C-alpha positions in Angstrom: 10.0 29.3 38.6 9.8 26.2 40.7 6.9 27.3 42.9 5.1 28.5 39.6 5.5 24.6 38.3 4.6 23.3 41.4 1.2 25.4 41.7 0.6 24.6 38.4 0.7 20.8 38.9 -1.4 21.0 41.6 -4.0 22.8 39.8 -3.9 20.0 37.0 -4.0 17.2 39.8 -7.1 19.3 41.3 -8.7 19.5 37.6 -8.0 15.6 36.9 -9.6 14.9 40.4 -12.5 17.1 39.4 -13.0 15.4 36.2 -12.9 12.0 37.6 -15.4 12.8 40.0 -17.4 14.2 37.4 -17.0 11.3 35.4 -18.0 9.0 38.1 -21.2 10.9 39.1 -22.3 11.1 35.3 -21.6 7.3 35.2 -23.7 7.0 38.5 -26.7 8.9 37.1 -26.6 7.1 33.6 -26.6 3.8 35.6 -28.8 4.5 38.7 -30.6 7.6 37.8 -32.9 8.3 34.7 -31.2 7.6 31.6 -32.3 8.9 28.3 -35.8 7.2 28.5 -36.1 8.9 31.7 -35.9 5.2 33.6 -35.3 4.3 37.4 -34.5 1.3 38.5 -34.2 0.3 42.5 -33.2 -3.1 43.3 -32.9 -5.9 43.2 -32.8 -6.4 46.7 -31.1 -9.8 48.2 -31.7 -13.0 46.2 -34.0 -14.3 43.8 -37.3 -15.5 45.5 -38.1 -18.9 44.2 -41.5 -20.0 43.4 -43.6 -21.7 46.3 -43.7 -24.8 44.2 -44.2 -26.2 40.5 -47.1 -26.1 38.7 -51.2 -26.5 40.1 -51.3 -27.1 43.7 -53.3 -30.1 44.2 -54.2 -29.3 47.7 -53.6 -25.7 48.6 -53.9 -23.9 52.1 -50.9 -24.6 53.7 -49.5 -20.6 53.0 -52.0 -17.6 52.8 -50.9 -14.2 52.3 -52.9 -11.2 50.8 -51.0 -9.2 48.2 -53.7 -6.4 47.5 -54.0 -5.0 43.4 -51.4 -7.5 42.2 -51.7 -7.4 38.2 -50.0 -10.6 38.2 -48.2 -13.3 40.5 -45.4 -15.1 38.6 -42.8 -17.5 40.4 -42.1 -16.0 43.7 -42.9 -12.9 43.0 -46.3 -10.4 42.8 -46.3 -7.6 40.5 -48.1 -4.3 41.3 -48.6 -0.9 39.4 -46.9 1.9 41.1 -47.5 6.1 41.4 -51.4 5.2 40.6 -53.5 7.4 42.8 -57.2 8.7 41.8 -55.4 11.7 40.5 -52.5 10.1 38.7 -51.9 7.4 36.4 -49.8 4.1 37.0 -46.1 5.2 36.2 -43.9 2.1 37.1 -43.9 -1.8 38.1 -43.1 -3.5 41.4 -41.9 -6.6 42.1 -42.3 -7.9 45.7 -41.2 -11.0 47.1 -44.3 -13.2 47.4 -43.2 -14.6 50.9 -42.2 -11.3 52.8 -44.2 -8.5 50.9 -41.2 -6.9 50.3 -40.0 -4.9 47.0 -37.7 -7.0 45.2 -37.2 -4.3 42.7 -39.1 -1.0 41.0 -39.1 0.2 37.6 -40.5 3.6 36.5 -40.5 6.2 34.1 -40.4 9.9 35.1 -43.6 11.3 34.3 -44.8 8.4 32.0 -48.1 6.5 31.9 -48.5 2.8 32.0 -51.0 1.3 29.7 -50.8 -2.2 29.6 -48.4 -5.0 31.3 -47.6 -8.4 30.6 -45.6 -10.6 32.6 -44.2 -14.2 30.9 -41.4 -16.3 30.3 -39.2 -14.6 32.7 -39.9 -10.8 31.1 -42.4 -8.4 32.2 -43.5 -6.2 29.2 -44.6 -2.6 29.7 -46.8 -0.9 26.8 -46.6 3.3 27.7 -49.1 5.5 26.8 -46.5 7.7 24.8 -45.2 4.8 22.6 -42.6 2.8 23.7 -42.6 -0.9 24.4 -40.4 -1.9 27.0 -39.2 -5.5 28.3 -37.8 -5.8 32.0 -35.9 -8.9 33.3 -38.0 -10.6 36.2 -34.9 -11.4 38.1 -33.0 -7.8 37.6 -35.7 -5.3 36.9 -33.4 -3.9 34.4 -34.3 -2.9 30.8 -33.7 -5.8 28.1 -35.0 -4.0 25.0 -36.7 -0.9 24.0 -39.1 -0.3 21.3 -40.3 3.5 20.3 -43.6 3.1 18.7 -44.9 6.6 17.4 -47.0 5.2 14.8 -48.6 2.9 17.2 -50.0 5.3 19.7 -53.2 5.5 21.3 -54.1 1.7 20.2 -55.6 -1.2 22.0 -54.3 -1.3 25.7 -53.6 -5.1 26.0 -50.5 -7.2 25.1 -50.2 -10.8 24.5 -47.1 -13.0 25.0 -47.4 -16.3 22.9 -45.0 -18.3 20.6 -42.2 -16.4 21.6 -43.1 -13.0 20.7 -45.2 -10.0 22.3 -48.3 -8.9 20.3 -50.1 -5.7 20.3 -52.6 -4.4 18.1 -53.8 -0.9 16.2 -56.7 -0.4 14.4 -55.5 -1.7 11.2 -52.4 -4.1 12.3 -51.2 -6.7 14.8 -47.6 -6.4 15.2 -45.6 -9.0 16.9 -41.7 -8.8 18.5 -39.4 -10.8 19.5 -39.7 -11.5 23.2 -35.7 -11.8 23.4 -34.3 -9.4 21.4 -37.1 -6.8 21.0 -37.0 -7.1 17.2 -39.8 -6.8 14.7 -41.2 -10.2 14.0 -44.0 -9.6 11.6 -46.8 -6.9 10.8 -50.3 -8.3 10.0 -52.2 -5.8 7.8 -55.8 -5.9 7.9 -57.9 -5.4 5.3 -58.3 -1.7 4.2 -62.3 -1.8 4.8 -61.8 -3.7 8.5 -60.9 -2.2 11.7 -59.3 -4.4 14.4 -61.2 -4.6 17.5 -59.3 -7.3 19.7 -57.2 -10.3 19.7 -59.7 -13.3 20.8 -57.7 -16.5 21.1 -53.9 -17.6 20.5 -53.1 -21.0 19.6 -49.5 -22.3 18.6 -50.1 -21.9 14.9 -52.3 -18.7 15.0 -53.9 -15.6 16.5 -57.4 -15.2 16.3 -58.4 -11.8 15.7 -61.9 -9.8 15.7 -62.3 -7.1 13.1 -65.4 -5.1 12.0 -65.3 -4.5 8.0 -67.6 -1.9 6.2 -69.6 0.6 8.0 -73.1 1.4 9.3 -75.8 -0.9 8.6 -73.7 -3.0 6.5 -70.8 -3.6 8.8 -69.6 -7.1 9.1 -68.2 -8.8 12.3 -65.6 -11.2 11.2 -62.8 -13.2 12.7 -59.0 -13.2 10.9 -56.8 -16.2 11.5 -53.2 -14.5 11.2 -50.3 -17.2 11.1 -48.3 -17.0 14.2 -44.6 -17.1 12.5 -45.4 -15.0 9.6 -47.9 -12.7 10.5 -49.9 -13.6 6.9 -53.9 -13.6 7.4 -54.5 -17.5 6.2 -58.3 -17.2 6.8 -61.6 -15.4 7.6 -64.9 -16.3 8.8 -68.1 -14.5 9.9 -68.6 -13.9 13.7 -71.8 -15.1 13.6 -74.7 -14.4 15.8 -73.5 -11.8 17.6 -70.0 -12.2 18.8 -67.7 -15.1 19.9 -66.0 -16.1 23.2 -62.9 -17.9 22.7 -61.3 -20.8 24.7 -58.3 -22.4 23.9 -58.8 -26.2 24.4 -55.9 -27.6 22.5 -53.0 -26.8 20.1 -55.4 -26.5 17.4 -59.1 -26.2 18.8 -60.9 -23.4 20.1 -64.6 -23.4 22.2 -66.7 -20.5 21.1 -69.7 -19.7 23.3 -71.9 -17.2 21.5 -72.9 -14.0 23.3 -76.6 -13.5 22.0 -77.5 -17.4 21.1 -77.0 -18.5 24.9 -78.0 -22.0 24.1 -75.1 -22.7 21.5 -71.5 -22.4 20.9 -69.0 -23.0 18.4 -66.0 -25.7 18.2 -63.2 -24.3 15.9 -60.7 -26.7 14.4 -58.0 -24.5 12.9 -55.5 -27.0 11.8 -56.2 -26.8 8.2 -56.0 -24.3 5.7 -59.7 -23.1 6.4 -61.3 -23.4 9.7 -64.0 -26.1 10.4 -66.9 -25.0 12.5 -69.5 -27.1 14.3 -72.3 -25.7 16.6 -72.9 -27.4 19.8 -75.0 -27.2 22.8 -74.1 -24.5 25.4 -76.8 -22.5 27.6 -74.2 -21.7 30.4 -72.6 -18.4 31.5 -69.1 -18.7 32.3 -66.7 -21.5 31.2 -62.9 -22.6 31.1 -61.5 -25.8 29.9 -58.7 -27.9 28.8 -58.1 -31.1 26.6 -61.6 -31.2 25.0 -63.5 -30.8 28.5 -65.5 -27.2 28.8 -66.5 -26.6 32.4 -69.4 -24.3 32.5 -71.3 -22.1 35.5 -75.1 -21.8 35.4 -78.1 -20.6 37.3 -81.3 -22.2 37.4 -83.8 -19.6 37.8 -84.4 -17.5 34.9 -80.5 -16.4 34.7 -81.4 -14.3 38.1 -77.8 -14.0 39.7 -78.8 -13.0 43.3 -80.7 -16.5 43.7 -81.0 -19.4 42.1 -79.5 -23.3 41.8 -75.9 -22.5 40.8 -74.3 -25.5 39.1 -70.8 -26.3 37.5 -71.5 -28.4 34.7 -68.5 -30.2 32.4 -69.4 -31.1 28.8 -67.5 -32.7 26.0 -66.5 -29.9 23.4 -67.0 -32.2 20.6 -70.7 -32.8 21.2 -71.9 -30.4 24.0 -73.0 -33.6 26.1 -72.6 -33.0 29.8 -69.9 -35.4 31.5 -70.6 -34.4 35.2 -72.6 -31.7 37.3 -71.6 -30.4 40.7 -74.5 -28.3 42.6 -73.8 -25.3 44.9 -75.1 -25.8 48.7 -78.5 -23.9 49.1 -77.9 -20.3 49.2 -74.0 -20.7 47.7 -73.2 -19.9 44.7 -69.6 -20.4 42.3 -67.1 -17.6 41.2 -65.4 -17.9 37.9 -63.2 -21.4 37.2 -59.7 -21.9 36.3 -58.7 -25.6 34.7 -55.5 -26.8 34.3 -53.4 -30.2 34.9 -56.7 -32.2 35.0 -58.2 -30.2 37.9 -61.1 -27.5 38.1 -60.4 -24.7 40.6 -63.6 -22.5 41.8 -64.8 -20.6 44.7 -67.9 -21.4 46.6 -69.4 -18.2 48.3 -72.5 -16.9 49.5 -75.1 -15.5 47.4 -75.7 -11.9 46.3 -78.5 -9.9 47.8 -80.9 -7.9 45.8 -78.3 -4.9 45.6 -75.8 -7.7 44.1 -73.7 -7.7 47.3 -72.5 -10.7 48.9 -74.4 -11.9 52.0 -72.2 -12.8 54.7 -71.0 -16.1 55.4 -67.7 -18.3 54.4 -66.2 -18.7 51.3 -64.1 -21.8 50.3 -61.9 -22.6 47.6 -62.9 -26.4 45.8 -60.3 -28.3 43.7 -62.4 -30.7 41.6 -61.0 -33.8 39.2 -61.8 -32.5 35.8 -62.7 -36.2 34.7 -65.5 -37.0 37.1 -66.4 -33.9 39.4 -65.3 -35.3 42.5 -64.3 -32.9 45.1 -60.3 -33.7 45.7 -59.7 -30.7 48.4 -61.2 -27.9 49.9 -59.4 -24.6 51.5 -61.2 -21.6 53.6 -60.9 -18.2 51.9 -60.4 -14.9 53.8 -63.5 -12.5 53.6 -62.4 -9.1 51.6 -60.9 -6.6 53.5 -62.2 -3.7 52.1 -66.0 -2.4 52.3 -65.9 -1.5 48.3 -68.5 -2.5 45.9 -67.3 -6.3 44.7 -69.0 -9.1 43.0 -67.6 -12.4 43.0 -64.5 -14.0 44.5 -63.0 -15.8 41.6 -59.9 -18.3 41.0 -57.6 -15.8 39.4 -54.1 -17.7 39.1 -53.2 -21.2 39.3 -49.3 -22.0 38.8 -46.2 -22.3 40.5 -47.4 -23.6 43.7 -49.9 -21.1 44.4 -53.8 -20.2 43.9 -54.6 -16.7 44.0 -58.2 -15.5 44.4 -59.3 -12.1 43.7 -62.4 -10.4 44.7 -63.8 -8.8 41.4 -64.4 -5.1 41.4 -68.1 -4.0 39.8 -66.5 -2.4 37.0 -66.9 -2.9 33.2 -63.4 -4.7 33.3 -62.2 -7.4 35.5 -60.6 -5.6 38.1 -58.9 -7.9 40.9 -58.6 -6.5 44.6 -58.0 -8.3 47.7 -55.8 -11.0 46.2 -55.4 -13.8 48.7 -52.2 -16.5 47.6 -53.1 -20.0 48.8 -49.6 -22.1 48.6 -49.8 -25.8 48.2 
């Protein structure tokens, strides 16, 4: 009997060890392998990368790095979609150390496709095509919260982070979630006869949402002002003259050039119960601005993009009057401008040929004073590393001590490639 008891105890011990091993394996699988949402997280690897500086650099050019196909650059990290090929869509997001190019963390969901990404306030928010909205901590790559949104599938493919919420839209509503907790903050329903088309601007007090109401030849384009705290529709006004493009100039002021009437723009004050709208001159093509000043780009010869006098103009948003002009040298042109901290960032580059390809020649980043137009700094920008069909070289990101410039691929939507980072 003693021998049987000893064998029984040994069997029980082996079963206990096996149970502990299985439990450890299950714990490892749940924490490091796919969880109930099909997630995998690799990293973080090493210490959290620090930013190259604070704010917008006044004299960029000390540090240059190419971070191809970055979807955003925040702090000391560049963010890239993973698993994206010609035959497959992106499944995850990679955060890379901006200094070394090494992967800091990698988040992905097995077999799932990313529809939109937005990074801000220490959070990367991922919208997946099968419905979920997922917030990932920028420091660790781990999920903060998860919202399953089956009723919002196949809706708009963009996200907006502002006023402590992340917002997304469907055809009939704008939905906002608390960025910290993921709880639904509010839902703004558009009128029954209307279809929501896009979010046009965001100010601290309101979201400006473009919608189409009615159908057929009687369809009307409108802009709805949705309260940023409650989600209620505060006002609506017509989207005059064939569509507006919006620029947030101050806490309550929006500058809106018209698509079709290229000689005018609207200045919209949304501080009151109803928007106050004024029309000002604006014959230019591209624009950015800050604190009541709009910097625009124009082409001098009948809008021919491949030739012409290329000019930057600073205008007062209140009256549309020109404050200063900056002409490109002969056979040179400007890319898209970014305006921040009282400075204008723009890339001066060769003109296009008749096939809209950049002609050979160097490109350089200009930093101009917003008030006077005076050149404060210049820095050389490397040529693209690929032979794809590209358009202009644009200033893309200016913050955290870096300026990122990117070749804009010739596609219907802005698609940065060959992103080069210049540090201050």
